[in-house]
A tleap script that builds the chain and sets N, CA, C and O, in Angstrom:
source leaprc.protein.ff14SB
mol = sequence {
  NMET PRO HIE SER PHE PHE PHE TYR ASN ARG
  ILE PHE SER ALA THR PHE ASP PRO ASP PHE
  LEU ARG THR GLU ASP ARG PHE ALA GLY ILE
  TYR ASP ILE LEU VAL ALA VAL ILE THR ALA
  VAL VAL ILE VAL LEU ALA MET ASN LEU VAL
  GLY SER LEU LEU ILE THR ALA ILE PHE VAL
  PHE PRO PRO LEU SER ALA MET ARG VAL MET
  LYS SER PHE LYS SER THR VAL ILE TYR SER
  ALA ALA LEU GLY ALA PHE SER SER PHE LEU
  GLY ILE MET ILE SER ILE VAL LEU SER THR
  PRO VAL GLY ALA THR ILE VAL ILE ILE ASP
  ILE MET ILE PHE ALA LEU HIE CYS VAL ALA
  GLY ARG PHE CLEU
}
set mol.1.N position { -14.490 -23.063 3.390 }
set mol.1.CA position { -13.692 -21.873 3.209 }
set mol.1.C position { -13.033 -21.603 4.560 }
set mol.1.O position { -13.672 -21.549 5.611 }
set mol.2.N position { -11.669 -21.430 4.459 }
set mol.2.CA position { -10.898 -21.181 5.670 }
set mol.2.C position { -11.283 -19.897 6.361 }
set mol.2.O position { -11.613 -18.906 5.709 }
set mol.3.N position { -11.241 -19.910 7.702 }
set mol.3.CA position { -11.592 -18.715 8.466 }
set mol.3.C position { -10.775 -17.500 8.125 }
set mol.3.O position { -11.309 -16.392 8.086 }
set mol.4.N position { -9.484 -17.674 7.873 }
set mol.4.CA position { -8.607 -16.559 7.630 }
set mol.4.C position { -9.038 -15.856 6.309 }
set mol.4.O position { -8.997 -14.628 6.246 }
set mol.5.N position { -9.449 -16.605 5.256 }
set mol.5.CA position { -9.927 -16.037 4.062 }
set mol.5.C position { -11.101 -15.168 4.283 }
set mol.5.O position { -11.208 -14.083 3.711 }
set mol.6.N position { -12.023 -15.653 5.143 }
set mol.6.CA position { -13.295 -14.887 5.462 }
set mol.6.C position { -12.886 -13.574 6.170 }
set mol.6.O position { -13.481 -12.531 5.901 }
set mol.7.N position { -11.881 -13.608 7.068 }
set mol.7.CA position { -11.473 -12.430 7.809 }
set mol.7.C position { -10.850 -11.421 6.823 }
set mol.7.O position { -11.201 -10.242 6.867 }
set mol.8.N position { -9.955 -11.845 5.953 }
set mol.8.CA position { -9.293 -10.964 5.006 }
set mol.8.C position { -10.305 -10.358 4.014 }
set mol.8.O position { -10.217 -9.181 3.665 }
set mol.9.N position { -11.268 -11.186 3.568 }
set mol.9.CA position { -12.279 -10.750 2.683 }
set mol.9.C position { -13.073 -9.586 3.325 }
set mol.9.O position { -13.367 -8.594 2.658 }
set mol.10.N position { -13.408 -9.714 4.589 }
set mol.10.CA position { -14.136 -8.689 5.290 }
set mol.10.C position { -13.299 -7.421 5.466 }
set mol.10.O position { -13.855 -6.325 5.407 }
set mol.11.N position { -11.998 -7.526 5.679 }
set mol.11.CA position { -11.134 -6.372 5.829 }
set mol.11.C position { -11.083 -5.668 4.492 }
set mol.11.O position { -11.139 -4.438 4.482 }
set mol.12.N position { -10.981 -6.351 3.358 }
set mol.12.CA position { -10.909 -5.689 2.104 }
set mol.12.C position { -12.299 -5.044 1.771 }
set mol.12.O position { -12.354 -3.971 1.171 }
set mol.13.N position { -13.337 -5.669 2.144 }
set mol.13.CA position { -14.662 -5.086 1.968 }
set mol.13.C position { -14.834 -3.775 2.787 }
set mol.13.O position { -15.375 -2.770 2.327 }
set mol.14.N position { -14.322 -3.877 4.047 }
set mol.14.CA position { -14.379 -2.710 4.890 }
set mol.14.C position { -13.567 -1.524 4.331 }
set mol.14.O position { -13.923 -0.361 4.520 }
set mol.15.N position { -12.525 -1.844 3.674 }
set mol.15.CA position { -11.637 -0.792 3.127 }
set mol.15.C position { -12.198 -0.225 1.836 }
set mol.15.O position { -12.200 0.994 1.661 }
set mol.16.N position { -12.680 -1.073 0.915 }
set mol.16.CA position { -13.040 -0.552 -0.374 }
set mol.16.C position { -14.525 -0.432 -0.645 }
set mol.16.O position { -14.913 0.317 -1.541 }
set mol.17.N position { -15.349 -1.117 0.067 }
set mol.17.CA position { -16.818 -1.032 -0.109 }
set mol.17.C position { -17.488 -1.229 1.209 }
set mol.17.O position { -18.084 -2.283 1.435 }
set mol.18.N position { -17.422 -0.252 2.106 }
set mol.18.CA position { -18.064 -0.423 3.474 }
set mol.18.C position { -19.592 -0.519 3.389 }
set mol.18.O position { -20.204 -1.176 4.232 }
set mol.19.N position { -20.199 0.094 2.431 }
set mol.19.CA position { -21.694 0.003 2.320 }
set mol.19.C position { -22.044 -1.405 2.040 }
set mol.19.O position { -22.946 -1.933 2.690 }
set mol.20.N position { -21.387 -2.074 1.101 }
set mol.20.CA position { -21.699 -3.490 0.845 }
set mol.20.C position { -21.521 -4.340 2.049 }
set mol.20.O position { -22.317 -5.237 2.327 }
set mol.21.N position { -20.431 -4.045 2.791 }
set mol.21.CA position { -20.164 -4.892 3.970 }
set mol.21.C position { -21.234 -4.702 4.984 }
set mol.21.O position { -21.608 -5.667 5.650 }
set mol.22.N position { -21.761 -3.502 5.148 }
set mol.22.CA position { -22.791 -3.298 6.131 }
set mol.22.C position { -24.079 -4.067 5.760 }
set mol.22.O position { -24.812 -4.466 6.665 }
set mol.23.N position { -24.374 -4.285 4.499 }
set mol.23.CA position { -25.559 -5.038 4.143 }
set mol.23.C position { -25.324 -6.559 4.317 }
set mol.23.O position { -26.290 -7.317 4.399 }
set mol.24.N position { -24.114 -6.990 4.371 }
set mol.24.CA position { -23.836 -8.446 4.526 }
set mol.24.C position { -23.456 -8.900 5.945 }
set mol.24.O position { -23.641 -10.062 6.309 }
set mol.25.N position { -22.924 -7.964 6.732 }
set mol.25.CA position { -22.368 -8.345 8.033 }
set mol.25.C position { -22.794 -7.397 9.125 }
set mol.25.O position { -22.686 -6.178 9.000 }
set mol.26.N position { -23.282 -7.986 10.203 }
set mol.26.CA position { -23.724 -7.114 11.293 }
set mol.26.C position { -22.551 -6.561 12.130 }
set mol.26.O position { -22.723 -5.623 12.909 }
set mol.27.N position { -21.343 -7.167 11.951 }
set mol.27.CA position { -20.163 -6.710 12.654 }
set mol.27.C position { -19.330 -5.736 11.780 }
set mol.27.O position { -18.117 -5.653 11.973 }
set mol.28.N position { -19.907 -5.041 10.883 }
set mol.28.CA position { -19.212 -4.261 9.924 }
set mol.28.C position { -18.482 -3.065 10.670 }
set mol.28.O position { -17.403 -2.660 10.235 }
set mol.29.N position { -19.032 -2.537 11.719 }
set mol.29.CA position { -18.387 -1.511 12.531 }
set mol.29.C position { -17.045 -1.949 13.098 }
set mol.29.O position { -16.093 -1.168 13.131 }
set mol.30.N position { -16.973 -3.180 13.536 }
set mol.30.CA position { -15.708 -3.749 14.069 }
set mol.30.C position { -14.638 -3.803 12.954 }
set mol.30.O position { -13.473 -3.514 13.229 }
set mol.31.N position { -14.977 -4.143 11.783 }
set mol.31.CA position { -14.017 -4.154 10.723 }
set mol.31.C position { -13.597 -2.723 10.318 }
set mol.31.O position { -12.436 -2.483 9.984 }
set mol.32.N position { -14.509 -1.824 10.350 }
set mol.32.CA position { -14.120 -0.393 10.100 }
set mol.32.C position { -13.108 0.111 11.119 }
set mol.32.O position { -12.126 0.754 10.749 }
set mol.33.N position { -13.330 -0.166 12.369 }
set mol.33.CA position { -12.395 0.222 13.405 }
set mol.33.C position { -11.083 -0.464 13.246 }
set mol.33.O position { -10.041 0.157 13.454 }
set mol.34.N position { -11.084 -1.725 12.885 }
set mol.34.CA position { -9.822 -2.470 12.700 }
set mol.34.C position { -8.996 -1.867 11.572 }
set mol.34.O position { -7.786 -1.695 11.718 }
set mol.35.N position { -9.633 -1.542 10.448 }
set mol.35.CA position { -8.949 -0.893 9.306 }
set mol.35.C position { -8.363 0.468 9.806 }
set mol.35.O position { -7.203 0.771 9.526 }
set mol.36.N position { -9.134 1.252 10.515 }
set mol.36.CA position { -8.696 2.525 10.980 }
set mol.36.C position { -7.486 2.402 11.946 }
set mol.36.O position { -6.557 3.209 11.921 }
set mol.37.N position { -7.549 1.353 12.794 }
set mol.37.CA position { -6.447 1.207 13.738 }
set mol.37.C position { -5.164 0.781 12.993 }
set mol.37.O position { -4.069 1.280 13.255 }
set mol.38.N position { -5.351 -0.152 12.067 }
set mol.38.CA position { -4.146 -0.631 11.257 }
set mol.38.C position { -3.515 0.505 10.518 }
set mol.38.O position { -2.294 0.661 10.520 }
set mol.39.N position { -4.351 1.310 9.877 }
set mol.39.CA position { -3.879 2.467 9.132 }
set mol.39.C position { -3.125 3.492 10.052 }
set mol.39.O position { -2.058 4.005 9.717 }
set mol.40.N position { -3.747 3.741 11.205 }
set mol.40.CA position { -3.125 4.703 12.135 }
set mol.40.C position { -1.795 4.193 12.642 }
set mol.40.O position { -0.873 4.989 12.820 }
set mol.41.N position { -1.657 2.898 12.884 }
set mol.41.CA position { -0.435 2.334 13.429 }
set mol.41.C position { 0.673 2.462 12.320 }
set mol.41.O position { 1.810 2.847 12.592 }
set mol.42.N position { 0.276 2.123 11.076 }
set mol.42.CA position { 1.268 2.220 10.031 }
set mol.42.C position { 1.721 3.690 9.827 }
set mol.42.O position { 2.910 3.940 9.634 }
set mol.43.N position { 0.837 4.601 9.866 }
set mol.43.CA position { 1.159 6.055 9.688 }
set mol.43.C position { 2.046 6.531 10.838 }
set mol.43.O position { 3.000 7.270 10.596 }
set mol.44.N position { 1.766 6.137 12.072 }
set mol.44.CA position { 2.606 6.571 13.186 }
set mol.44.C position { 3.990 5.983 13.121 }
set mol.44.O position { 4.967 6.670 13.421 }
set mol.45.N position { 4.100 4.732 12.738 }
set mol.45.CA position { 5.434 4.115 12.583 }
set mol.45.C position { 6.180 4.701 11.401 }
set mol.45.O position { 7.394 4.899 11.460 }
set mol.46.N position { 5.470 4.972 10.348 }
set mol.46.CA position { 6.161 5.589 9.157 }
set mol.46.C position { 6.652 6.969 9.411 }
set mol.46.O position { 7.684 7.373 8.876 }
set mol.47.N position { 5.896 7.746 10.263 }
set mol.47.CA position { 6.282 9.159 10.522 }
set mol.47.C position { 7.770 9.207 11.027 }
set mol.47.O position { 8.538 10.082 10.627 }
set mol.48.N position { 8.136 8.264 11.893 }
set mol.48.CA position { 9.473 8.258 12.386 }
set mol.48.C position { 10.510 8.035 11.312 }
set mol.48.O position { 11.623 8.555 11.397 }
set mol.49.N position { 10.157 7.276 10.316 }
set mol.49.CA position { 11.072 6.934 9.236 }
set mol.49.C position { 11.143 7.978 8.183 }
set mol.49.O position { 12.248 8.351 7.791 }
set mol.50.N position { 10.046 8.481 7.693 }
set mol.50.CA position { 10.068 9.377 6.571 }
set mol.50.C position { 9.509 10.727 6.753 }
set mol.50.O position { 9.672 11.586 5.887 }
set mol.51.N position { 8.851 10.958 7.851 }
set mol.51.CA position { 8.262 12.341 8.038 }
set mol.51.C position { 6.843 12.350 7.560 }
set mol.51.O position { 6.458 11.556 6.702 }
set mol.52.N position { 6.072 13.238 8.105 }
set mol.52.CA position { 4.626 13.201 7.853 }
set mol.52.C position { 4.261 13.592 6.384 }
set mol.52.O position { 3.273 13.088 5.851 }
set mol.53.N position { 5.010 14.439 5.765 }
set mol.53.CA position { 4.646 14.859 4.396 }
set mol.53.C position { 4.884 13.740 3.360 }
set mol.53.O position { 4.133 13.645 2.389 }
set mol.54.N position { 5.882 12.918 3.542 }
set mol.54.CA position { 6.247 11.875 2.633 }
set mol.54.C position { 5.394 10.609 2.720 }
set mol.54.O position { 5.409 9.764 1.825 }
set mol.55.N position { 4.648 10.502 3.828 }
set mol.55.CA position { 3.840 9.297 4.022 }
set mol.55.C position { 2.834 9.076 2.849 }
set mol.55.O position { 2.634 7.962 2.364 }
set mol.56.N position { 2.237 10.177 2.442 }
set mol.56.CA position { 1.225 10.078 1.384 }
set mol.56.C position { 1.791 9.539 0.107 }
set mol.56.O position { 1.159 8.729 -0.571 }
set mol.57.N position { 3.007 9.991 -0.236 }
set mol.57.CA position { 3.654 9.476 -1.490 }
set mol.57.C position { 4.003 8.043 -1.340 }
set mol.57.O position { 3.901 7.303 -2.319 }
set mol.58.N position { 4.401 7.596 -0.206 }
set mol.58.CA position { 4.748 6.171 0.019 }
set mol.58.C position { 3.443 5.317 -0.038 }
set mol.58.O position { 3.487 4.185 -0.519 }
set mol.59.N position { 2.316 5.827 0.433 }
set mol.59.CA position { 1.047 5.075 0.409 }
set mol.59.C position { 0.449 5.092 -1.057 }
set mol.59.O position { -0.283 4.164 -1.403 }
set mol.60.N position { 0.734 6.086 -1.891 }
set mol.60.CA position { 0.037 6.251 -3.178 }
set mol.60.C position { 0.755 5.581 -4.262 }
set mol.60.O position { 0.116 4.858 -5.027 }
set mol.61.N position { 2.114 5.757 -4.421 }
set mol.61.CA position { 2.826 5.313 -5.545 }
set mol.61.C position { 2.808 3.743 -5.825 }
set mol.61.O position { 2.605 3.314 -6.961 }
set mol.62.N position { 3.032 2.904 -4.726 }
set mol.62.CA position { 2.949 1.496 -5.058 }
set mol.62.C position { 1.632 0.986 -5.612 }
set mol.62.O position { 1.657 0.206 -6.564 }
set mol.63.N position { 0.453 1.388 -5.064 }
set mol.63.CA position { -0.787 0.987 -5.690 }
set mol.63.C position { -0.974 1.572 -7.092 }
set mol.63.O position { -1.466 0.868 -7.973 }
set mol.64.N position { -0.610 2.800 -7.325 }
set mol.64.CA position { -0.703 3.334 -8.652 }
set mol.64.C position { 0.184 2.576 -9.635 }
set mol.64.O position { -0.214 2.391 -10.785 }
set mol.65.N position { 1.315 2.153 -9.245 }
set mol.65.CA position { 2.197 1.360 -10.119 }
set mol.65.C position { 1.522 -0.008 -10.375 }
set mol.65.O position { 1.492 -0.484 -11.510 }
set mol.66.N position { 0.996 -0.618 -9.331 }
set mol.66.CA position { 0.424 -1.965 -9.501 }
set mol.66.C position { -0.800 -1.957 -10.381 }
set mol.66.O position { -1.057 -2.907 -11.120 }
set mol.67.N position { -1.578 -0.845 -10.295 }
set mol.67.CA position { -2.797 -0.726 -11.145 }
set mol.67.C position { -2.423 -0.592 -12.602 }
set mol.67.O position { -3.252 -0.912 -13.454 }
set mol.68.N position { -1.258 -0.150 -12.939 }
set mol.68.CA position { -0.834 0.055 -14.322 }
set mol.68.C position { -0.622 -1.275 -15.066 }
set mol.68.O position { -0.782 -1.338 -16.285 }
set mol.69.N position { -0.246 -2.381 -14.293 }
set mol.69.CA position { 0.135 -3.617 -14.950 }
set mol.69.C position { -0.738 -4.781 -14.487 }
set mol.69.O position { -0.763 -5.792 -15.189 }
set mol.70.N position { -1.443 -4.725 -13.386 }
set mol.70.CA position { -2.284 -5.825 -12.920 }
set mol.70.C position { -3.716 -5.727 -13.374 }
set mol.70.O position { -4.221 -4.632 -13.620 }
set mol.71.N position { -4.344 -6.808 -13.483 }
set mol.71.CA position { -5.754 -6.825 -14.009 }
set mol.71.C position { -6.807 -7.133 -12.890 }
set mol.71.O position { -7.939 -6.657 -12.975 }
set mol.72.N position { -6.447 -7.902 -11.879 }
set mol.72.CA position { -7.469 -8.183 -10.838 }
set mol.72.C position { -7.117 -7.429 -9.555 }
set mol.72.O position { -5.994 -6.962 -9.362 }
set mol.73.N position { -8.108 -7.335 -8.703 }
set mol.73.CA position { -8.003 -6.620 -7.445 }
set mol.73.C position { -6.994 -7.340 -6.548 }
set mol.73.O position { -6.133 -6.712 -5.932 }
set mol.74.N position { -7.114 -8.629 -6.491 }
set mol.74.CA position { -6.209 -9.449 -5.600 }
set mol.74.C position { -4.784 -9.294 -6.023 }
set mol.74.O position { -3.934 -9.038 -5.170 }
set mol.75.N position { -4.462 -9.434 -7.289 }
set mol.75.CA position { -3.072 -9.304 -7.777 }
set mol.75.C position { -2.553 -7.863 -7.579 }
set mol.75.O position { -1.372 -7.647 -7.310 }
set mol.76.N position { -3.452 -6.905 -7.717 }
set mol.76.CA position { -3.033 -5.514 -7.518 }
set mol.76.C position { -2.604 -5.248 -6.103 }
set mol.76.O position { -1.599 -4.578 -5.866 }
set mol.77.N position { -3.386 -5.788 -5.126 }
set mol.77.CA position { -3.130 -5.560 -3.718 }
set mol.77.C position { -1.796 -6.295 -3.354 }
set mol.77.O position { -0.965 -5.731 -2.643 }
set mol.78.N position { -1.610 -7.472 -3.813 }
set mol.78.CA position { -0.412 -8.300 -3.499 }
set mol.78.C position { 0.830 -7.643 -4.116 }
set mol.78.O position { 1.877 -7.517 -3.480 }
set mol.79.N position { 0.674 -7.244 -5.336 }
set mol.79.CA position { 1.883 -6.666 -6.043 }
set mol.79.C position { 2.137 -5.315 -5.473 }
set mol.79.O position { 3.302 -4.928 -5.380 }
set mol.80.N position { 1.125 -4.545 -5.075 }
set mol.80.CA position { 1.409 -3.220 -4.444 }
set mol.80.C position { 2.104 -3.343 -3.158 }
set mol.80.O position { 2.985 -2.535 -2.865 }
set mol.81.N position { 1.766 -4.308 -2.362 }
set mol.81.CA position { 2.437 -4.537 -1.083 }
set mol.81.C position { 3.938 -4.936 -1.353 }
set mol.81.O position { 4.849 -4.456 -0.678 }
set mol.82.N position { 4.143 -5.805 -2.338 }
set mol.82.CA position { 5.511 -6.185 -2.724 }
set mol.82.C position { 6.339 -4.991 -3.230 }
set mol.82.O position { 7.521 -4.851 -2.917 }
set mol.83.N position { 5.678 -4.144 -4.018 }
set mol.83.CA position { 6.395 -2.940 -4.545 }
set mol.83.C position { 6.743 -2.047 -3.402 }
set mol.83.O position { 7.850 -1.511 -3.354 }
set mol.84.N position { 5.824 -1.866 -2.467 }
set mol.84.CA position { 6.044 -0.927 -1.344 }
set mol.84.C position { 7.255 -1.434 -0.459 }
set mol.84.O position { 8.120 -0.660 -0.049 }
set mol.85.N position { 7.249 -2.777 -0.200 }
set mol.85.CA position { 8.348 -3.335 0.567 }
set mol.85.C position { 9.656 -3.226 -0.164 }
set mol.85.O position { 10.688 -2.917 0.432 }
set mol.86.N position { 9.616 -3.486 -1.483 }
set mol.86.CA position { 10.844 -3.383 -2.285 }
set mol.86.C position { 11.359 -1.999 -2.320 }
set mol.86.O position { 12.543 -1.780 -2.067 }
set mol.87.N position { 10.513 -1.030 -2.625 }
set mol.87.CA position { 10.970 0.334 -2.767 }
set mol.87.C position { 11.485 0.890 -1.435 }
set mol.87.O position { 12.449 1.654 -1.418 }
set mol.88.N position { 10.841 0.507 -0.305 }
set mol.88.CA position { 11.289 0.918 0.993 }
set mol.88.C position { 12.659 0.339 1.331 }
set mol.88.O position { 13.527 1.037 1.856 }
set mol.89.N position { 12.844 -0.939 1.026 }
set mol.89.CA position { 14.176 -1.590 1.300 }
set mol.89.C position { 15.225 -0.980 0.434 }
set mol.89.O position { 16.302 -0.657 0.935 }
set mol.90.N position { 14.977 -0.799 -0.847 }
set mol.90.CA position { 15.942 -0.271 -1.717 }
set mol.90.C position { 16.235 1.196 -1.386 }
set mol.90.O position { 17.388 1.625 -1.424 }
set mol.91.N position { 15.196 1.956 -1.063 }
set mol.91.CA position { 15.386 3.327 -0.660 }
set mol.91.C position { 16.262 3.486 0.592 }
set mol.91.O position { 17.120 4.367 0.648 }
set mol.92.N position { 16.041 2.642 1.572 }
set mol.92.CA position { 16.827 2.642 2.783 }
set mol.92.C position { 18.271 2.266 2.477 }
set mol.92.O position { 19.181 2.921 2.987 }
set mol.93.N position { 18.523 1.228 1.656 }
set mol.93.CA position { 19.893 0.855 1.310 }
set mol.93.C position { 20.627 1.959 0.551 }
set mol.93.O position { 21.794 2.253 0.812 }
set mol.94.N position { 19.906 2.556 -0.394 }
set mol.94.CA position { 20.587 3.590 -1.138 }
set mol.94.C position { 20.816 4.824 -0.308 }
set mol.94.O position { 21.829 5.499 -0.491 }
set mol.95.N position { 19.926 5.143 0.588 }
set mol.95.CA position { 20.157 6.331 1.466 }
set mol.95.C position { 21.391 6.071 2.433 }
set mol.95.O position { 22.137 6.990 2.771 }
set mol.96.N position { 21.546 4.845 2.827 }
set mol.96.CA position { 22.767 4.511 3.634 }
set mol.96.C position { 24.009 4.649 2.815 }
set mol.96.O position { 24.986 5.242 3.273 }
set mol.97.N position { 24.006 4.128 1.638 }
set mol.97.CA position { 25.229 4.196 0.785 }
set mol.97.C position { 25.515 5.634 0.379 }
set mol.97.O position { 26.675 6.042 0.448 }
set mol.98.N position { 24.556 6.411 -0.030 }
set mol.98.CA position { 24.756 7.790 -0.563 }
set mol.98.C position { 24.613 8.900 0.479 }
set mol.98.O position { 24.828 10.078 0.195 }
set mol.99.N position { 24.246 8.486 1.694 }
set mol.99.CA position { 24.024 9.457 2.793 }
set mol.99.C position { 22.973 10.508 2.458 }
set mol.99.O position { 23.155 11.699 2.711 }
set mol.100.N position { 21.891 10.048 1.893 }
set mol.100.CA position { 20.747 10.902 1.517 }
set mol.100.C position { 19.621 10.671 2.519 }
set mol.100.O position { 19.625 9.666 3.231 }
set mol.101.N position { 18.656 11.591 2.584 }
set mol.101.CA position { 17.520 11.423 3.484 }
set mol.101.C position { 16.703 10.181 3.117 }
set mol.101.O position { 16.412 9.962 1.942 }
set mol.102.N position { 16.339 9.383 4.089 }
set mol.102.CA position { 15.631 8.128 3.770 }
set mol.102.C position { 14.326 8.337 3.105 }
set mol.102.O position { 14.064 7.701 2.085 }
set mol.103.N position { 13.442 9.232 3.638 }
set mol.103.CA position { 12.159 9.365 3.005 }
set mol.103.C position { 12.182 9.807 1.638 }
set mol.103.O position { 11.487 9.240 0.795 }
set mol.104.N position { 13.002 10.874 1.327 }
set mol.104.CA position { 13.061 11.374 -0.013 }
set mol.104.C position { 13.611 10.324 -0.981 }
set mol.104.O position { 13.170 10.234 -2.126 }
set mol.105.N position { 14.560 9.547 -0.519 }
set mol.105.CA position { 15.154 8.456 -1.357 }
set mol.105.C position { 14.051 7.444 -1.694 }
set mol.105.O position { 13.912 7.033 -2.846 }
set mol.106.N position { 13.269 7.046 -0.685 }
set mol.106.CA position { 12.189 6.049 -0.978 }
set mol.106.C position { 11.204 6.617 -1.959 }
set mol.106.O position { 10.766 5.891 -2.851 }
set mol.107.N position { 10.824 7.885 -1.848 }
set mol.107.CA position { 9.841 8.456 -2.727 }
set mol.107.C position { 10.440 8.565 -4.140 }
set mol.107.O position { 9.706 8.350 -5.104 }
set mol.108.N position { 11.737 8.890 -4.316 }
set mol.108.CA position { 12.313 8.884 -5.656 }
set mol.108.C position { 12.297 7.503 -6.269 }
set mol.108.O position { 12.006 7.353 -7.456 }
set mol.109.N position { 12.617 6.460 -5.452 }
set mol.109.CA position { 12.547 5.104 -5.995 }
set mol.109.C position { 11.120 4.792 -6.393 }
set mol.109.O position { 10.887 4.188 -7.440 }
set mol.110.N position { 10.146 5.203 -5.560 }
set mol.110.CA position { 8.715 4.933 -5.918 }
set mol.110.C position { 8.372 5.616 -7.236 }
set mol.110.O position { 7.688 5.020 -8.068 }
set mol.111.N position { 8.828 6.856 -7.452 }
set mol.111.CA position { 8.491 7.583 -8.687 }
set mol.111.C position { 9.176 6.888 -9.895 }
set mol.111.O position { 8.581 6.789 -10.968 }
set mol.112.N position { 10.361 6.434 -9.722 }
set mol.112.CA position { 11.049 5.685 -10.808 }
set mol.112.C position { 10.336 4.458 -11.140 }
set mol.112.O position { 10.138 4.142 -12.313 }
set mol.113.N position { 9.918 3.710 -10.093 }
set mol.113.CA position { 9.169 2.461 -10.326 }
set mol.113.C position { 7.801 2.761 -11.009 }
set mol.113.O position { 7.357 2.003 -11.871 }
set mol.114.N position { 7.150 3.871 -10.612 }
set mol.114.CA position { 5.857 4.237 -11.223 }
set mol.114.C position { 6.089 4.542 -12.695 }
set mol.114.O position { 5.297 4.145 -13.550 }
set mol.115.N position { 7.198 5.262 -12.993 }
set mol.115.CA position { 7.449 5.611 -14.434 }
set mol.115.C position { 7.716 4.319 -15.224 }
set mol.115.O position { 7.264 4.202 -16.363 }
set mol.116.N position { 8.409 3.391 -14.670 }
set mol.116.CA position { 8.631 2.129 -15.413 }
set mol.116.C position { 7.325 1.375 -15.624 }
set mol.116.O position { 7.115 0.751 -16.664 }
set mol.117.N position { 6.460 1.440 -14.633 }
set mol.117.CA position { 5.204 0.734 -14.763 }
set mol.117.C position { 4.220 1.434 -15.795 }
set mol.117.O position { 3.402 0.803 -16.465 }
set mol.118.N position { 4.388 2.757 -15.845 }
set mol.118.CA position { 3.595 3.467 -16.888 }
set mol.118.C position { 4.024 3.080 -18.250 }
set mol.118.O position { 3.168 2.947 -19.124 }
set mol.119.N position { 5.268 2.890 -18.501 }
set mol.119.CA position { 5.778 2.413 -19.810 }
set mol.119.C position { 5.404 0.964 -20.029 }
set mol.119.O position { 4.965 0.589 -21.116 }
set mol.120.N position { 5.570 0.173 -19.033 }
set mol.120.CA position { 5.271 -1.299 -19.158 }
set mol.120.C position { 3.729 -1.485 -19.365 }
set mol.120.O position { 3.330 -2.404 -20.081 }
set mol.121.N position { 2.897 -0.668 -18.777 }
set mol.121.CA position { 1.427 -0.732 -18.877 }
set mol.121.C position { 0.954 -0.478 -20.298 }
set mol.121.O position { -0.070 -0.999 -20.741 }
set mol.122.N position { 1.735 0.341 -21.002 }
set mol.122.CA position { 1.331 0.576 -22.371 }
set mol.122.C position { 1.515 -0.661 -23.296 }
set mol.122.O position { 0.826 -0.783 -24.309 }
set mol.123.N position { 2.418 -1.545 -22.948 }
set mol.123.CA position { 2.714 -2.685 -23.724 }
set mol.123.C position { 1.918 -3.894 -23.271 }
set mol.123.O position { 1.892 -4.895 -23.987 }
set mol.124.N position { 1.306 -3.854 -22.185 }
set mol.124.CA position { 0.555 -5.035 -21.647 }
set mol.124.C position { -0.885 -4.971 -21.988 }
set mol.124.O position { -1.646 -5.866 -21.622 }
savepdb mol mol.pdb
quit
């Protein structure tokens, strides 16, 4: 098993099931701190782009959209990251063209993507 897979598996466990990780790994506290630091860095960087109130929407909508159409945890995480990157890129481009606020435009794109996934999830 590659070392990087082991590391990512521990990060996912620290994020979604820290109690299980504590029973398996004596370094669970280090993974908890690493997840907290990564989350804090992303939030601080995102505040400059979209403002503090819109960060929650940007963190919530891509995973909700992915959970509507994906069946496994791994595919949901990967698809959620791709949706987040896509909606951010598209929102930034649209905000440049239409001279709209960047954060609000990204959230509107996220909401439209979520609505599409709600409809698609009913057929899958």
